[in-house]
C-alpha positions as CSV (number, residue, x, y, z in Angstrom):
1,M,-57.4,-42.4,43.0
2,A,-54.0,-40.9,42.9
3,A,-52.4,-40.4,39.5
4,S,-49.6,-42.8,40.3
5,E,-52.2,-45.6,41.0
6,L,-54.0,-44.8,37.8
7,L,-50.7,-44.9,35.9
8,L,-49.9,-48.3,37.4
9,A,-53.4,-49.6,36.4
10,I,-52.9,-48.4,32.9
11,S,-49.5,-50.1,32.7
12,Q,-51.1,-53.4,33.8
13,L,-53.8,-53.1,31.2
14,A,-51.2,-52.3,28.6
15,V,-49.3,-55.5,29.4
16,A,-52.6,-57.5,29.2
17,L,-53.3,-56.1,25.7
18,A,-49.8,-56.8,24.6
19,G,-50.3,-60.4,25.7
20,F,-53.3,-60.5,23.4
21,S,-50.9,-59.7,20.6
22,G,-49.0,-62.9,21.3
23,L,-52.3,-64.9,21.4
24,I,-53.3,-63.4,18.1
25,A,-49.9,-64.2,16.6
26,A,-50.3,-67.8,17.7
27,I,-53.8,-68.1,16.3
28,R,-52.9,-66.5,12.9
29,T,-49.8,-68.7,12.6
30,A,-52.0,-71.8,12.9
31,S,-54.3,-70.5,10.1
32,P,-53.9,-72.4,6.8
33,D,-53.9,-69.1,4.9
34,G,-51.1,-67.6,7.0
35,W,-50.6,-63.9,7.5
36,H,-52.2,-61.3,5.4
37,P,-50.1,-58.1,5.1
38,R,-52.8,-56.2,6.9
39,D,-52.6,-58.6,9.8
40,I,-49.0,-57.8,10.4
41,W,-49.8,-54.1,10.1
42,S,-52.7,-54.4,12.6
43,L,-50.6,-56.4,15.0
44,S,-48.0,-53.6,14.8
45,W,-50.7,-51.1,15.8
46,M,-51.8,-53.2,18.7
47,L,-48.4,-54.0,20.0
48,G,-47.1,-50.4,19.5
49,A,-50.1,-48.8,21.2
50,S,-50.0,-51.2,24.2
51,I,-46.2,-51.0,24.7
52,G,-46.4,-47.3,24.2
53,A,-49.0,-47.0,27.0
54,L,-46.9,-49.2,29.2
55,A,-43.7,-47.1,28.7
56,L,-45.6,-43.8,29.0
57,A,-47.4,-44.9,32.1
58,L,-44.2,-45.7,33.9
59,L,-42.3,-42.7,32.6
60,P,-43.7,-40.1,35.1
61,L,-43.2,-42.5,38.0
62,W,-39.6,-42.9,37.1
63,L,-39.1,-39.1,36.5
64,A,-40.6,-38.3,39.9
65,L,-37.7,-40.2,41.5
66,F,-35.4,-37.4,40.5
67,G,-37.3,-35.0,42.8
68,E,-38.8,-32.8,40.1
69,S,-42.1,-31.0,40.5
70,D,-45.3,-32.7,39.2
71,D,-45.6,-30.0,36.6
72,S,-42.1,-30.6,35.3
73,V,-42.5,-34.4,35.4
74,Y,-45.7,-34.3,33.3
75,R,-44.4,-31.7,30.9
76,I,-41.3,-33.8,30.2
77,S,-43.5,-36.9,29.9
78,S,-45.9,-35.1,27.6
79,A,-43.1,-34.0,25.3
80,V,-41.9,-37.6,25.1
81,A,-45.4,-38.8,24.5
82,A,-46.1,-36.2,21.8
83,L,-43.0,-37.1,19.9
84,G,-43.4,-40.9,20.3
85,I,-47.1,-41.1,19.5
86,G,-46.9,-38.6,16.7
87,T,-44.1,-40.5,15.1
88,F,-45.9,-43.8,15.6
89,V,-49.1,-42.5,13.9
90,V,-47.2,-41.0,10.9
91,V,-45.2,-44.3,10.3
92,M,-48.3,-46.5,10.7
93,A,-50.5,-44.2,8.5
94,W,-47.8,-44.1,5.8
95,T,-47.4,-47.9,6.0
96,G,-51.2,-48.4,5.8
97,H,-51.3,-46.1,2.7
98,R,-48.5,-48.1,1.1
99,L,-50.4,-51.3,1.7
100,T,-53.6,-49.9,0.2
101,R,-51.6,-48.7,-2.9
102,T,-50.1,-52.2,-3.3
103,G,-53.6,-53.9,-3.4
104,H,-54.2,-54.5,0.3
105,P,-56.9,-52.1,1.4
106,P,-58.3,-52.2,5.0
107,R,-60.4,-55.2,5.6
108,V,-62.5,-53.5,8.2
109,P,-63.4,-50.0,7.0
110,Y,-63.0,-47.0,9.2
111,F,-61.0,-48.6,12.0
112,P,-57.6,-47.6,10.7
113,A,-58.7,-44.0,10.2
114,A,-60.4,-43.9,13.6
115,I,-57.3,-45.2,15.3
116,A,-55.1,-42.7,13.5
117,L,-57.4,-39.8,14.4
118,L,-57.6,-40.9,18.0
119,L,-53.9,-41.2,18.4
120,G,-53.1,-38.1,16.3
121,G,-55.4,-36.1,18.6
122,A,-53.7,-37.6,21.7
123,S,-50.4,-36.5,20.3
124,V,-51.6,-32.9,19.9
125,V,-53.0,-32.9,23.4
126,T,-49.7,-34.1,24.9
127,A,-47.8,-31.5,22.8
128,A,-50.1,-28.8,24.3
129,G,-49.3,-30.2,27.7
130,A,-45.6,-30.1,27.0
131,A,-45.9,-26.5,25.8
132,G,-47.6,-25.5,29.1
133,W,-50.9,-24.6,27.6
134,L,-52.9,-27.0,29.7
135,R,-51.8,-25.7,33.1
136,G,-53.7,-27.5,35.8
137,Y,-55.1,-30.1,33.4
138,I,-51.9,-31.6,32.3
139,V,-52.2,-34.7,34.5
140,P,-55.8,-35.6,33.4
141,A,-54.8,-34.9,29.7
142,Y,-51.7,-37.1,30.0
143,V,-53.7,-39.9,31.6
144,G,-56.4,-39.4,28.9
145,T,-53.7,-39.9,26.3
146,L,-52.7,-43.2,27.8
147,I,-56.3,-44.3,27.8
148,A,-56.5,-43.3,24.1
149,L,-53.5,-45.7,23.5
150,L,-55.3,-48.5,25.3
151,L,-58.5,-47.8,23.3
152,A,-56.5,-47.9,20.1
153,S,-55.1,-51.3,21.1
154,A,-58.6,-52.5,22.0
155,F,-59.9,-51.3,18.6
156,V,-57.3,-53.4,16.8
157,L,-58.2,-56.4,19.0
158,A,-61.8,-55.8,17.9
159,V,-60.6,-55.9,14.2
160,F,-58.9,-59.2,14.8
161,L,-62.0,-60.6,16.4
162,V,-64.2,-59.4,13.5
163,L,-61.7,-61.0,11.0
164,L,-61.6,-64.2,13.0
165,A,-65.4,-64.3,13.0
166,R,-65.5,-63.8,9.3
167,M,-62.9,-66.5,8.7
168,T,-64.9,-69.0,10.9
169,R,-68.1,-68.2,9.2
170,H,-66.6,-68.9,5.7
171,E,-65.3,-72.3,6.7
């Protein structure tokens, strides 16, 4: 499978996961308890990771239209990904820490840390690709980073499903 086909498949998966965000928003809005502050935070993780995967999957395809070499296209894409994912992880981790300090600890232990580590690692990998340290492995590393974004979004979906199961069990 060519990298462009894989990037398009990732963008389709990202759109599907973003669609789940809307479904979750509809379900939680109908809940008598309303939104918990961690729900909004988790939804931000899910939406940010899936929209990030979508944008970053389409970026190399767009950059290739300018006639640049594959190495140049993926180094530029990797630089954008490293900056975007790194910023996203820092903002979300800081926000999560603030929620914990204000009395809203994670309701499913270890998931927030796992997601932050996964995406933090992805940001480091894309930074290495942007710096030229990955040489012939830049495309697989870039695609792996996009897969990490999809996994993060799927992890958050799993958190919502666990919380929904807990809520149903208590009723």
